[in-house]
N, C-alpha and C positions, 0 to 999 in steps of 0.2 A: 077773834078767837080761832084757835087752830082746830082743824078737823081731827077725828080719831086717827085717820091714816097719817096725817102729818105728824101727829103726836108720837105714834109708834115708830115711824121712820126716824124721828129725831132720837128716840130712846135707843134704837138699833145702832144708829151712827155713834152715839155717845158711848155705847157699851160693846162696840164691835170686837174689842180685844177679849172680852169675856167669851164670845162665841169662838174666836180663833183659838183661845187656850183649850177649850173643851174639845174642839175638833182635832187640834194637833195632838192632844193626849190620847185620842182614841184611833187616830188614823195617820198612816205614814205617807200614803200616796197623794200627790197634789190633786189629781183628778177626783179622787174619792173625797178629799177635803172640800173641794169646790162644791161637789154634790151635797155634802152634808151641810155646808154653810147655807146653800140655797134652801135646803129642806128645813133647816132651823128657822130661817127668815120667813118662809112660807107659813110655818106653824105659828110663829109669833104674830104675823099679820092676821091669820085666821082666828086666833084665839084672843086677840086683844080686847074685843068687845066684852068677853067674859072675865077679863082681868079684874081681880079683887084688889082695889087700891089700898086695902088695909095692909098689904104686904109690900115690901120694897120691890121696885121694878127689877132690880138685879137678881133678887131671889127667884122671882117668877121666870126671868129669862134663863137662869141657870137650870131651873127645873125642866123647862121645855128643851133646852139644849141637851141636857143629859138624857132625857127621855128619847129624843131623836137618835142620838149616837148609840145608845144602848139597844134600842129597837133595831137599828141598822146592823149592829154587830151580831145580834141574835140571828138576823136574816142571813148574814154572811156565813155564820157558823153552820147553818143548815145547808147552805149552798156548797160549802167547802167539802162536804161529804162526797160530792160528785166531781171535784177537781183535783188534779195532781199539782201540788205546790212546787214552785221553782226553788232551787236550793240557794240561789244568790240573787241579790238585788240587780235589777236591770239597769237602773240609773243611780249613780251616786253623785250627789251634789256636794262639792267641796267648798268650804268657806275659806275666804281669803285670810282673815285674821285668826290666828290660833294662839291666843294668849292663854295663860293658866286659868284665868277667870272664865273664859269662854269654854275651856275644856271641862271645868267643874260644872258649868251650866249644862253642857252637853251630856255629861255623865248623869247629872240629876234628872234631866229629861229622859234619858235612857232607862234609869232605874224606875222612874215614875211609870214609864210605858210598860214595865214588867209587873207592876202591881195588879192585883185583882181589880175588877171594875169599880166596886164600891170604894176601895181604898184610893184608887186613882182619882175618883171624883172628890173625895175628902181632901186629898193633897192639893188638887187644883184650886179648890176654893180656899183652903188654908193659906196657900202661897199668895192668894189674891186678897189676903187680910179679911176674909169673911169671919164673922163671929161663929162660935159654936152653935148659937141659936139659929143663925141663918143657914148654916150647913145642915143642921138637924131638920129644919123646915123643908129644905130642898129634897133631902134624901129620905125623909120619913123615918128617922131614927131619933133616939133621945140625945139630949145635949151631953149627958154623961157618957154615952156610948161614943159620941164624936170625940170627946176628950181622950178617952181610953184608946180609941183607934189611932188618933194623931200621935200619941206617945209611942205606941207600938210601931207605927210606920216610921217615925223618926229614928227609933232604935235600929230598925231594919235597914234604913237608908245609911245610917252611920256605919254599920257593919260593912255594907257594900262599898262605901268610900274608903274604908281602911284596907280592903283587899288589894 
């Protein structure tokens, strides 16, 4: 029989893309992304003993990941009061293949980055084929509210793609 540590490590490995999606949606800088991933994994390891097996493991993982990145972003916003922002990116990573599909995915990711934090979280999970019930459980809102927000976000994204 597996130990609790082996069990959670397996779940993390199986669902690492979930963590990457959340981190990529809230952070642009690779160093910051690495820090957030580590922080999420630490939180998952620490809280696994308290995990309620009545909910899906991915729902629980989303909840922890979103809590970590949102807390981090709040902390950064507080710190930004004391920093002067740079007007341009210091590093630009260029992709080799620039097909139309890649461009649309790039645009979609950019548009998602521009959404409010709650809407961003909803779209990440929606694009990951999570049910309204799962999204509602993670974010602490009603399923009806999830459906309404998804429809509004879709309309907003369609308008942006038409521009």
